[in-house]
C-alpha positions in Angstrom: 0.0 0.0 0.0 1.1 3.6 -0.6 1.3 6.2 2.1 -0.3 9.6 1.2 -0.4 12.7 3.4 -3.6 14.6 2.8 -4.6 18.0 3.9 -8.1 19.5 3.8 -8.3 23.3 3.3 -11.1 25.8 2.9 -12.4 29.2 3.5 -14.2 29.3 6.8 -17.7 27.8 6.8 -17.2 25.9 3.5 -17.9 22.6 5.3 -14.3 21.4 5.8 -14.9 19.8 9.2 -18.0 18.0 8.0 -16.0 16.6 5.1 -13.4 15.4 7.6 -16.1 13.5 9.4 -17.2 11.8 6.2 -13.7 10.7 5.3 -13.0 9.3 8.7 -16.4 7.6 8.7 -15.8 5.9 5.3 -12.3 5.0 6.5 -13.8 3.1 9.5 -12.2 5.4 12.1 -15.6 6.7 13.5 -18.9 4.9 13.6 -21.0 8.1 13.6 -20.3 11.4 11.9 -20.2 14.3 14.2 -21.3 17.9 13.5 -19.9 21.3 14.2 -23.2 22.6 15.5 -23.5 19.6 17.9 -20.0 20.2 19.2 -19.1 16.5 18.6 -16.8 16.7 15.6 -14.0 14.1 16.0 -11.1 16.4 15.3 -12.5 19.7 16.8 -12.1 18.5 20.4 -10.5 21.7 21.8 -12.9 23.6 24.1 -12.5 26.9 22.2 -13.0 25.1 18.9 -16.3 23.6 20.2 -17.5 26.9 21.5 -16.7 28.9 18.3 -17.5 26.2 15.8 -14.2 26.7 13.9 -10.9 24.8 13.7 -8.1 26.6 15.5 -5.3 23.9 15.7 -4.1 21.4 13.1 -5.0 17.8 14.0 -3.9 14.4 12.7 -5.7 11.2 11.8 -5.1 8.2 9.6 -7.4 5.8 7.7 -7.3 3.3 4.9 -9.2 3.4 1.7 -8.6 1.1 -1.3 -4.9 0.7 -1.8 -3.9 3.8 0.2 -3.0 4.7 3.8 -4.1 8.3 4.2 -2.5 10.5 6.8 -5.0 13.3 7.3 -4.0 16.8 8.5 -7.0 18.9 9.4 -6.1 22.6 9.1 -7.8 25.8 10.3 -10.0 27.7 7.8 -10.2 31.1 9.5 -7.8 33.8 8.1 -6.4 34.4 11.7 -4.9 31.0 11.7 -3.5 30.9 8.2 0.0 30.4 9.5 -1.1 27.2 11.3 -2.5 26.0 8.0 0.6 26.9 6.1 3.0 25.0 8.4 1.0 21.8 7.7 1.6 22.2 3.9 5.3 21.5 4.5 4.4 17.8 4.9 1.5 17.3 2.5 1.4 15.2 -0.7 -2.2 16.0 -1.8 -4.6 18.8 -0.9 -8.4 18.8 -0.9 -9.6 22.3 -1.5 -13.2 22.6 -0.3 -15.4 25.3 -2.0 -18.9 26.1 -0.8 -21.5 25.6 -3.4 -23.5 28.3 -1.7 -20.8 31.0 -1.9 -18.5 29.8 -4.7 -14.9 31.0 -4.8 -14.2 33.3 -1.9 -11.1 35.5 -1.1 -9.5 33.1 1.2 -10.0 30.3 -1.3 -7.8 32.3 -3.7 -5.2 32.7 -0.9 -5.1 28.9 -0.3 -4.9 28.1 -4.0 -1.9 30.4 -4.5 -0.3 29.0 -1.4 -0.7 25.4 -2.7 1.0 26.6 -5.9 3.9 28.0 -3.9 4.4 24.6 -2.2 3.7 22.7 -5.5 1.0 20.5 -4.0 -1.5 18.8 -6.3 -5.1 19.8 -5.6 -8.4 17.9 -5.6 -11.4 20.3 -5.4 -14.6 19.3 -3.6 -17.6 21.6 -4.2 -19.6 21.1 -1.0 -23.1 22.0 0.0 -24.6 21.2 -3.4 -27.8 20.4 -1.6 -28.3 24.1 -0.9 -26.3 25.6 -3.8 -27.9 28.5 -5.7 -26.0 27.8 -8.9 -25.8 24.6 -11.0 -22.7 22.4 -11.3 -21.9 24.0 -14.7 -22.2 27.5 -13.4 -20.0 26.8 -10.4 -17.4 25.0 -12.5 -17.2 27.9 -14.9 -16.6 30.2 -11.9 -13.9 28.0 -10.6 -12.2 27.8 -14.0 -12.3 31.6 -14.3 -11.1 32.4 -10.7 -8.6 29.5 -10.2 -7.5 27.7 -13.3 -9.0 26.8 -16.6 -7.9 23.2 -16.2 -10.1 22.5 -13.2 -12.1 19.6 -14.7 -15.3 17.9 -13.6 -14.2 14.3 -12.9 -17.8 13.3 -12.6 -18.5 14.3 -16.2 -19.1 11.6 -18.8 -16.9 13.6 -21.3 -13.9 13.7 -18.9 -11.5 12.0 -21.2 -12.3 14.3 -24.1 -11.8 17.3 -21.7 -8.4 16.0 -20.5 -7.3 15.4 -24.2 -7.6 19.2 -24.8 -5.2 20.0 -21.9 -2.0 19.6 -23.9 -0.6 18.4 -27.2 0.7 15.2 -25.5 -2.7 14.2 -24.2 -4.4 15.1 -27.5 -2.0 12.9 -29.5 -2.5 10.1 -27.1 -6.3 10.4 -27.4 -6.2 10.6 -31.2 -3.9 7.5 -31.3 -5.8 5.2 -28.9 -9.1 6.8 -28.3 -8.3 7.0 -24.6 -5.9 8.5 -22.1 -4.1 6.2 -19.8 -4.3 6.2 -16.0 -0.6 6.9 -15.8 -1.0 10.1 -18.0 -3.9 11.4 -15.9 -2.1 10.7 -12.7 1.0 12.4 -14.0 -1.0 15.5 -15.1 -2.6 15.7 -11.6 0.6 15.3 -9.7 2.3 17.9 -11.8 -0.5 20.4 -11.3 -1.5 20.5 -14.9 -5.1 19.5 -14.2 -7.2 19.8 -11.0 -10.0 17.2 -10.5 -13.3 18.7 -9.3 -15.9 16.7 -7.5 -19.4 17.8 -6.3 -21.5 16.7 -3.3 -22.7 17.4 0.2 -20.6 16.3 3.2 -23.6 16.8 5.5 -25.7 14.4 3.6 -22.8 12.1 2.8 -23.2 12.6 -1.0 -20.3 12.4 -3.5 -17.8 11.3 -0.8 -17.2 7.8 -2.3 -16.4 9.3 -5.7 -13.9 11.7 -4.1 -12.2 8.9 -2.1 -12.0 6.7 -5.2 -10.4 9.5 -7.1 -7.9 10.1 -4.3 -7.0 6.4 -4.2 -6.9 6.0 -8.0 -5.1 9.1 -9.1 -2.3 9.4 -6.5 1.1 7.8 -7.0 3.3 6.0 -4.6 6.3 8.2 -3.7 9.9 7.0 -3.8 11.9 8.0 -0.7 15.6 7.8 0.0 17.2 5.2 2.3 18.7 7.9 4.5 16.6 9.0 7.5 14.7 12.1 6.8 12.2 14.0 9.0 10.2 17.2 8.4 8.8 18.9 11.5 5.8 21.1 11.2 4.2 21.3 14.6 5.2 21.4 18.3 2.6 20.9 21.0 2.7 20.9 24.8 0.2 18.6 26.5 -1.6 19.5 29.7 1.0 17.6 31.8 3.9 19.5 30.1 4.8 16.7 27.7 6.4 18.1 24.5 5.3 16.4 21.3 6.9 17.2 17.9 5.0 16.3 14.8 6.7 15.3 11.6 6.6 13.4 8.4 9.1 10.7 7.7 10.7 11.6 4.4 13.3 8.8 4.2 14.6 5.7 5.9 12.9 4.1 8.9 12.6 5.9 12.2 12.7 3.7 15.3 12.2 4.3 19.0 15.4 5.2 20.8 16.9 6.6 17.6 19.1 9.6 18.2 18.2 12.2 15.5 20.8 14.8 16.4 23.4 15.4 19.1 20.9 16.3 21.7 17.6 14.6 20.9 16.5 10.9 21.2 13.1 9.5 20.3 11.4 8.1 23.5 8.0 7.4 21.8 6.5 7.3 18.3 2.8 8.1 18.4 0.4 7.5 15.6 -2.5 10.0 16.2 -6.2 9.7 15.5 -7.6 12.9 17.0 -7.0 13.0 20.7 -6.0 9.3 20.9 -2.8 7.7 19.7 -1.2 4.3 19.3 2.4 3.7 20.3 4.4 2.2 17.5 8.0 1.0 17.4 8.9 2.3 14.0 7.6 4.7 11.3 8.1 4.3 7.6 8.4 7.0 4.9 5.2 8.9 4.2 3.9 8.5 7.7 3.0 11.5 9.9 3.7 10.8 13.5 4.2 12.6 16.9 7.5 12.2 18.7 8.1 12.4 22.4 11.5 13.1 23.9 12.8 15.9 21.6 13.7 19.1 23.5 15.5 21.2 20.9 13.4 20.5 17.7 11.2 23.3 16.5 8.6 23.6 13.7 10.2 23.9 10.3 13.3 21.9 11.4 14.5 19.2 8.9 16.6 16.1 9.4 18.1 14.8 6.2 18.5 16.1 2.7 15.1 17.8 2.1 14.6 21.5 2.8 11.5 23.4 4.0 10.3 26.3 2.0 10.3 29.7 3.7 6.8 30.5 5.0 5.1 33.4 3.2 2.2 34.1 5.7 3.3 36.0 8.8 1.6 38.0 11.5 1.0 41.6 10.6 -0.4 43.1 13.8 1.4 44.0 17.0 -0.2 44.0 20.4 0.9 45.3 23.8 0.7 42.6 26.6 -0.9 43.9 29.8 -1.0 41.8 33.0 -1.7 42.2 36.7 1.1 43.9 38.8 1.6 40.8 41.0 2.3 38.6 38.0 5.5 36.6 38.0 6.9 38.0 34.8 9.5 35.3 34.4 6.8 32.6 34.5 4.5 34.5 32.1 7.4 35.0 29.7 8.2 31.2 29.7 4.5 30.5 28.9 4.5 32.9 26.1 7.7 31.3 24.7 6.0 27.9 24.8 3.1 29.4 22.9 5.5 30.8 20.4 7.0 27.4 19.9 3.6 26.0 19.2 2.8 28.8 16.8 6.0 30.3 15.4 4.0 33.1 13.8 3.6 34.6 17.3 6.6 36.7 17.8 7.6 38.0 21.2 9.4 41.4 21.4 10.4 43.8 24.1 10.2 47.6 23.3 12.9 49.1 25.4 11.8 52.7 24.7 8.3 52.0 26.1 9.2 49.2 28.5 6.5 47.0 26.9 6.2 43.4 26.0 4.5 42.8 22.7 3.1 40.0 20.6 2.8 39.8 16.8 -0.6 38.2 15.9 -3.0 37.9 12.9 -6.3 39.2 14.2 -9.0 39.5 16.8 -10.0 35.9 17.1 -6.3 34.8 17.6 -6.1 37.5 20.3 -9.0 35.8 22.2 -7.4 32.4 21.7 -4.1 33.5 23.1 -5.7 35.3 26.1 -7.8 32.2 26.9 -4.9 29.8 26.4 -2.7 31.7 28.8 -5.5 31.9 31.4 -6.2 28.1 31.1 -2.6 27.2 31.5 -1.5 29.8 34.2 -4.5 31.5 35.7 -3.1 34.8 34.6 -5.5 37.2 32.9 -3.5 39.0 30.2 -4.9 41.6 27.9 -3.7 42.3 24.4 -4.4 45.9 23.4 -3.2 49.0 21.6 -2.7 47.2 18.3 -0.5 48.6 15.6 0.5 47.1 12.2 3.9 45.5 11.7 5.8 47.5 9.2 8.6 46.2 7.0 11.4 47.9 5.1 13.1 47.5 1.8 15.3 49.5 -0.5 14.7 51.5 -3.7 18.0 50.9 -5.5 21.1 48.6 -5.6 23.7 49.4 -3.1 26.9 47.9 -1.6 27.3 47.3 2.1 30.6 46.9 3.9 31.3 45.5 7.4 34.6 45.2 9.2 35.2 43.7 12.6 38.7 43.9 14.1 39.1 44.3 17.8 42.4 43.0 19.1 43.1 39.4 17.9 39.9 39.3 15.7 39.6 39.9 12.0 36.9 39.8 9.4 35.7 41.9 6.5 32.6 41.3 4.4 31.4 43.1 1.2 27.7 42.7 0.1 25.5 43.9 -2.7 21.9 44.6 -1.8 19.4 44.5 -4.7 15.7 45.3 -4.4 13.2 42.5 -5.4 9.5 42.4 -6.3 7.0 42.6 -3.5 6.5 39.4 -1.6 9.8 37.8 -2.6 11.3 38.1 0.9 15.0 37.8 1.4 17.3 35.9 -1.0 20.9 35.2 -0.2 23.6 34.3 -2.8 27.4 34.4 -3.3 29.3 35.3 -6.4 32.8 35.1 -4.8 35.3 32.7 -6.2 36.8 30.2 -3.8 40.2 31.5 -4.9 39.4 34.8 -3.2 37.5 33.5 -0.1 37.4 29.9 1.0 34.1 28.0 0.6 33.9 27.4 4.3 34.0 31.1 5.1 31.5 31.8 2.3 29.1 29.3 3.8 29.6 30.8 7.2 28.7 34.3 6.0 25.6 33.0 4.2 24.6 31.2 7.3 24.9 34.4 9.4 22.9 36.3 6.8 20.1 33.7 7.1 20.1 33.3 10.9 19.2 36.8 11.9 16.1 38.9 11.5 17.8 42.0 10.0 16.3 45.4 10.9 15.8 48.4 8.7 17.1 51.8 9.5 13.9 53.8 9.2 11.8 52.3 11.9 13.8 49.3 13.1 11.3 47.0 11.3 12.4 43.8 9.6 13.7 44.1 6.0 12.2 42.2 3.1 12.2 41.9 -0.7 16.0 42.2 -1.0 18.6 40.0 -2.6 21.8 40.1 -0.5 24.8 38.9 -2.5 28.2 38.2 -1.1 30.7 40.0 -3.4 34.0 39.9 -1.4 35.4 39.1 1.9 38.6 38.5 3.9 39.6 36.6 6.9 42.8 36.2 8.9 44.5 32.8 9.0 45.3 33.1 12.7 42.8 35.6 14.3 39.5 34.9 12.5 36.8 32.8 14.0 33.1 32.4 13.3 31.9 35.1 15.5 34.1 37.7 13.6 32.3 37.0 10.3 29.0 37.2 12.1 29.8 40.7 13.3 31.2 41.8 10.0 28.2 40.4 8.1 25.6 42.1 10.3 27.5 45.4 10.1 27.7 45.1 6.3 23.9 44.7 6.0 23.3 47.7 8.2 25.9 49.9 6.5 24.3 49.1 3.1 20.9 50.0 4.4 22.1 53.3 5.7 23.7 54.1 2.4 20.5 53.1 0.4 17.2 54.9 0.0 14.9 52.9 2.3 11.2 52.3 1.7 8.7 51.7 4.4 6.2 48.9 3.7 2.9 48.2 5.4 0.4 45.3 5.2 -2.6 45.6 2.9 -6.0 44.0 2.7 -7.8 42.7 -0.4 -11.5 43.5 -0.1 -14.7 42.8 -1.9 -17.7 44.9 -1.0 -21.3 44.3 -2.2 -23.3 47.6 -1.9 -26.5 49.0 -3.1 -26.2 51.7 -5.8 -27.7 54.4 -3.6 -24.7 54.1 -1.2 -22.0 53.7 -3.8 -20.8 57.3 -4.0 -20.5 57.6 -0.2 -18.6 54.4 0.0 -16.2 55.3 -2.9 -15.4 58.7 -1.3 -14.6 57.0 2.0 -12.4 54.3 0.4 -10.4 57.1 -1.2 -9.8 58.8 2.1 -8.2 55.6 3.5 -5.9 55.3 0.5 -7.7 52.3 -1.1 -7.4 51.4 -4.8 -10.4 49.7 -6.3 -12.6 48.9 -9.3 -16.4 48.9 -9.5 -18.6 46.3 -11.3 -22.3 46.1 -11.6 -23.5 42.7 -10.4 -27.3 43.3 -10.6 -29.5 46.2 -11.5 -29.3 47.8 -8.0 -26.2 45.9 -6.7 -22.6 47.0 -7.2 -19.3 45.1 -6.4 -16.3 47.2 -5.3 -13.1 45.2 -5.3 -9.6 46.4 -4.4 -7.0 46.8 -1.7 -6.2 49.2 1.1 -3.8 49.6 4.0 -4.7 47.5 7.1 -3.7 50.4 9.3 -6.7 52.4 8.1 -9.1 49.5 7.5 -8.8 47.4 10.6 -12.4 48.0 11.7 -13.9 48.8 8.3 -16.6 46.3 8.6 -18.3 48.4 11.3 -17.8 51.5 9.3 -19.3 49.9 6.2 -22.5 49.1 8.2 -22.7 52.7 9.2 -22.1 54.0 5.6 -24.7 51.6 4.0 -27.4 51.5 6.8 -26.3 47.9 7.6 -26.9 46.7 4.0 -23.3 46.4 2.8 -21.4 43.1 2.9 -17.6 42.9 3.0 -15.0 40.1 2.7 -11.4 40.9 3.7 -8.3 38.8 3.1 -4.6 39.6 3.6 -2.9 40.7 0.4 0.7 41.3 1.4 3.0 44.3 1.9 3.2 47.4 -0.2 4.6 50.9 -0.1 3.4 53.0 2.9 1.9 56.2 1.6 2.5 58.1 4.9 6.1 57.1 5.3 7.5 60.4 6.7 4.7 60.6 9.2 5.1 57.0 10.4 8.8 57.3 10.6 8.6 60.4 12.7 6.0 58.9 15.0 8.0 55.8 15.7 11.1 57.8 16.3 13.6 55.0 15.7 17.3 56.1 15.8 19.5 53.6 14.0 22.7 55.2 15.4 21.6 54.6 19.0 20.6 50.9 18.4 23.6 49.4 20.1 22.4 45.8 19.3 22.4 46.6 15.5 25.4 48.8 14.8 25.7 50.5 11.4 29.4 51.2 11.6 32.5 48.9 11.8 35.4 48.2 14.2 38.9 48.8 13.0 42.2 48.6 14.9 44.8 51.1 15.8 47.7 50.9 18.3 46.5 47.5 19.5 42.9 48.6 20.2 39.7 48.6 18.3 38.0 51.9 17.4 34.5 52.5 15.9 34.1 54.0 12.4 30.6 55.4 11.6 28.8 53.9 8.6 29.5 56.9 6.2 33.3 56.6 6.7 33.6 52.8 6.6 34.6 52.6 2.9 37.6 54.8 3.6 39.1 52.3 6.0 38.4 49.0 4.1 41.2 46.6 3.7 39.7 45.4 0.4 39.4 48.5 -1.6 36.5 48.7 -4.1 37.2 50.3 -7.4 34.6 52.6 -9.0 34.0 52.5 -12.8 32.5 55.3 -14.9 29.0 54.0 -14.2 29.6 54.3 -10.5 29.1 50.6 -10.0 31.5 48.8 -7.7 34.0 46.6 -9.5 36.6 44.5 -7.7 40.1 44.0 -8.7 41.7 40.5 -8.5 42.4 39.7 -4.9 45.3 37.6 -3.8 45.9 35.9 -0.6 48.5 38.5 0.5 50.5 38.1 3.7 50.3 41.0 6.1 51.5 41.4 9.7 49.5 42.8 12.6 52.0 45.6 12.9 51.5 46.5 9.2 47.7 46.6 9.7 48.1 48.9 12.6 50.5 51.2 10.7 48.2 51.4 7.7 45.1 52.2 9.8 47.1 54.8 11.9 48.2 56.5 8.7 44.7 56.6 7.4 43.3 58.1 10.6 46.0 60.7 11.1 47.1 59.2 14.4 50.8 59.2 13.5 51.1 62.7 12.2 54.3 63.2 14.3 56.1 60.5 12.4 58.2 62.3 9.8 59.4 59.2 8.1 57.4 56.1 7.0 59.5 53.0 7.1 58.7 50.7 4.2 58.5 47.1 5.4 60.0 44.4 3.4 57.4 42.8 1.2 56.5 39.3 2.2 56.1 36.8 -0.6 52.4 35.9 -1.2 53.2 32.2 -1.0 54.9 32.5 2.4 52.8 31.2 5.3 51.3 33.9 7.5 52.2 31.8 10.6 55.9 32.3 9.9 55.6 36.1 10.1 57.4 37.4 13.2 55.8 40.1 15.3 57.8 42.1 17.8 55.3 43.5 20.4 55.9 46.9 22.0 56.2 47.3 25.7 52.7 48.1 27.1 51.3 49.4 30.3 48.9 47.1 32.2 45.2 47.3 31.3 42.5 48.8 33.5 38.9 47.9 32.7 36.3 50.4 33.9 32.7 49.2 33.5 29.5 51.4 33.8 27.6 48.8 35.8 24.0 49.8 35.3 24.6 50.6 31.6 25.9 47.1 31.1 23.1 45.6 33.2 20.4 47.3 31.1 22.0 45.8 28.0 21.2 42.3 29.1 17.8 42.2 27.4 16.9 38.8 28.5 17.5 39.7 32.1 15.0 42.5 32.0 12.2 40.0 31.6 13.7 37.1 33.5 16.0 38.3 36.3 15.1 40.7 39.2 17.2 43.8 39.8 19.6 42.2 42.2 20.1 39.2 40.1 21.0 41.3 37.0 23.5 43.3 39.1 25.1 40.1 40.4 25.4 38.8 36.8 27.2 42.0 35.8 29.7 41.6 38.6 30.3 37.9 37.8 30.7 38.6 34.1 33.3 41.4 34.7 35.1 39.2 37.2 35.3 36.4 34.6 36.5 38.7 31.9 39.2 40.2 34.1 40.3 36.7 35.0 40.6 35.7 31.4 42.4 38.8 30.3 44.4 39.3 33.6 43.1 42.9 33.6 42.4 44.9 36.7 38.7 45.9 36.7 36.4 48.5 38.3 32.6 48.2 38.2 30.9 51.5 38.9 27.3 51.5 40.1 25.4 54.8 40.2 24.2 55.6 43.7 23.6 59.4 43.4 19.9 59.0 44.5 20.9 57.4 47.8 21.7 58.9 51.2 25.3 57.5 51.2 27.7 60.3 52.1 30.8 58.5 50.8 31.2 56.0 48.1 31.3 52.3 49.0 34.0 50.0 47.6 34.4 46.2 47.6 37.8 45.0 46.5 39.4 41.7 45.5 42.7 41.0 43.7 41.4 41.8 40.2 38.0 43.5 40.6 36.8 46.5 42.5 33.1 47.3 42.9 32.2 50.9 43.5 28.9 52.4 44.6 29.2 56.2 44.1 28.4 58.6 46.9 25.3 60.7 47.1 24.9 63.3 44.3 27.7 61.7 42.3 26.9 59.9 39.0 28.8 57.0 37.6 29.7 59.2 34.6 31.6 61.7 36.7 33.3 59.0 38.7 34.4 57.2 35.6 35.7 60.5 34.0 37.7 61.3 37.2 39.1 57.7 37.4 40.2 57.7 33.8 42.0 61.1 34.2 43.8 59.9 37.4 45.1 56.7 35.9 45.8 57.6 32.3 49.5 57.5 32.7 49.6 54.3 34.8 47.3 52.1 32.7 45.9 51.5 29.2 42.3 52.1 30.1 39.2 50.4 28.5 35.8 51.9 29.4 32.7 49.7 28.8 29.6 51.7 28.3 27.1 52.3 25.6 26.4 55.8 27.0 27.6 58.2 24.3 28.2 60.9 26.9 30.6 58.6 28.8 32.4 57.5 25.7 33.0 61.1 24.6 34.2 62.2 28.0 36.9 59.6 28.2 38.3 60.0 24.7 40.2 63.1 25.7 42.3 61.1 28.1 43.1 58.5 25.6 40.8 55.7 26.9 39.6 53.0 24.6 35.8 52.8 24.2 34.0 49.5 24.1 30.2 49.2 23.9 28.3 46.9 26.2 27.3 44.7 23.3 31.0 44.4 22.2 31.9 43.5 25.7 29.2 40.8 25.9 30.2 39.3 22.6 33.9 39.1 23.6 33.0 37.6 26.9 30.9 34.9 25.2 33.8 34.0 22.9 36.1 33.8 25.9 33.7 31.5 27.7 33.4 29.2 24.7 37.2 29.0 24.4 37.4 28.2 28.1 34.9 25.4 27.7 36.9 24.0 24.8 40.1 24.1 26.9 38.4 22.3 29.8 37.3 19.5 27.5 
């Protein structure tokens, strides 16, 4: 028998759940078909699903019919849960698209059809509710062919073979030659999405179901899977007792209990689900959809094996503030929200530092209620999601190059990128056009990985970027000093620098809408649609009924249904569906309102780090190209062209000398000593470096500034815990580097008359006295010790950084400090192994 994974998809209220009941009834899984209005549907067993009469979560079932084992995935039909539906498509072989015979093709039907095209999934169409349809089969088929595809063919028609013959030259020749078309040809055309079988019936009255099932059994082909183990994960669920279940499709080999699928995860149980119930099995074969217990690191969209998941195209477009009672354990609440985000990756959790707010990204009102109810059921905490705003995105208007360089002491990486704008809806695309003679393939893969791993932010509003192709065009590493973290920093900075040099465009989400309105209200409606920035066309449907179809910004049309009722005396009808992102017409106003400052975003720097006199210094984005080690050449068209790059050998001292000359830091030197050129073929490791005598280092840390840079600790740790972590981190750093360290905490609002100090061999903790700020203490300390030590000041406070420059101190941002400490910790762990 063949294993076929099957998903049923539909616009809400098309009868999808009722069709599920019929399939499971004919497959022998249930003895009686349940009903949505009776709250006894087999797969809608969740309390909220029963109360609302809609599917909210995807469910699994399996049944046999004919020569096929069907693994059924029931998906939500409501627009608010489209992302849940889309995740299921990653593992689907065949889809049944349910269309209501009463309403015909609806906006969400079109969304689903296009989504199935994106995932290249063959489609069987079932036109449901024919017992109450207002149009004939022929009229409905004509509408489906017009709105979806002309090759949607009625497989219940006696002239089916003749209709299939007209699909292509191949089928026509086969028909003319034999007077028939083979089963193999028909199956091939269906599986390659050339033709789309259409069946008609009524799931409620169990009519037309056998024909549909016979077609699914007859016209689906057995898939050939590789021998190597392959798994595609599409869902994570936490049961009431906390058990974590990861759902996947086996795409190769045989999965067995106790198999270790990666370095950290071992399969404890394999569950074959039918609704709420499941059977424990010892192994799972290719094509089966199962739930796995015992996996702690696996997430939705993870893949084991050679196959890859496609990037999802449906994402949340609304942002909501999370309000909760004052006595709530915020640490516990955050963990529960993170669990919810694992179950539904479209729910993004963010913390807005400027407003001190926790926010969630969601799809709409019904999902809001589901999230609020779910958190209350699991924790007893009554959260409130309010003050909604749309999620903006950013893109660029023209091609631009971006440069990133990261070179603190004993680190080195430089990355050159080209950013090209793409069509709307294309997302981010990453490529490399660098020869392996210039940059090794391992380093190129590393850079591309870093490009893909991060959600890159734009420079207008700090929103995520989209619709950009990012191409690696050059790069350079150091044979001794470069590690993976260096290329990560250089890559991130190259993206940000390119965005700063480009003309950025703000994008916002748009609705597609279809409004039926009486002629007498048409002019009033059209005027109002123009005021919200909508674009539309008008068609006459009947003598006194008009159809207005178009698109408009969600920001201005969130509650347009209520407004429509007011404009049309409650006679207008409206259907909304998510269209995608397009240019924001009020860009300047929105940018000013959000007030994002890309230069003060310490977690996403736009400039680069170069080295001089043994210490790193920061170069703003608009000067980075003047300091690059790989110099771009400009041709007459002002497009960047790169000269041939060789693997040149250069010492640390030479690098310092070049940078010092470029920055004017060695103006007193009258003579430049030309170093002996090192042969390109000579190993870098043989180059001898004679270090200069240096003073000992003193590290001064702005304690509270560093503490507030620990974003996770704001939500997880209390105040004292965060302060202790700062002290421990600085102590670890000073121990690794053998630096003397001073951590300064601001106590100017206390009643302490004198400052308090706690000393150890390497670290001194200072709480400033009353009316003295940490800034003034640090400035005084730097001035007092500038001749005795080489001083490094850790603070992201620009006032502090500028104050200490005059005394020759080295500035290091909190983020750079944390990154360097992380690398030191990793090296220490490797050493201990």
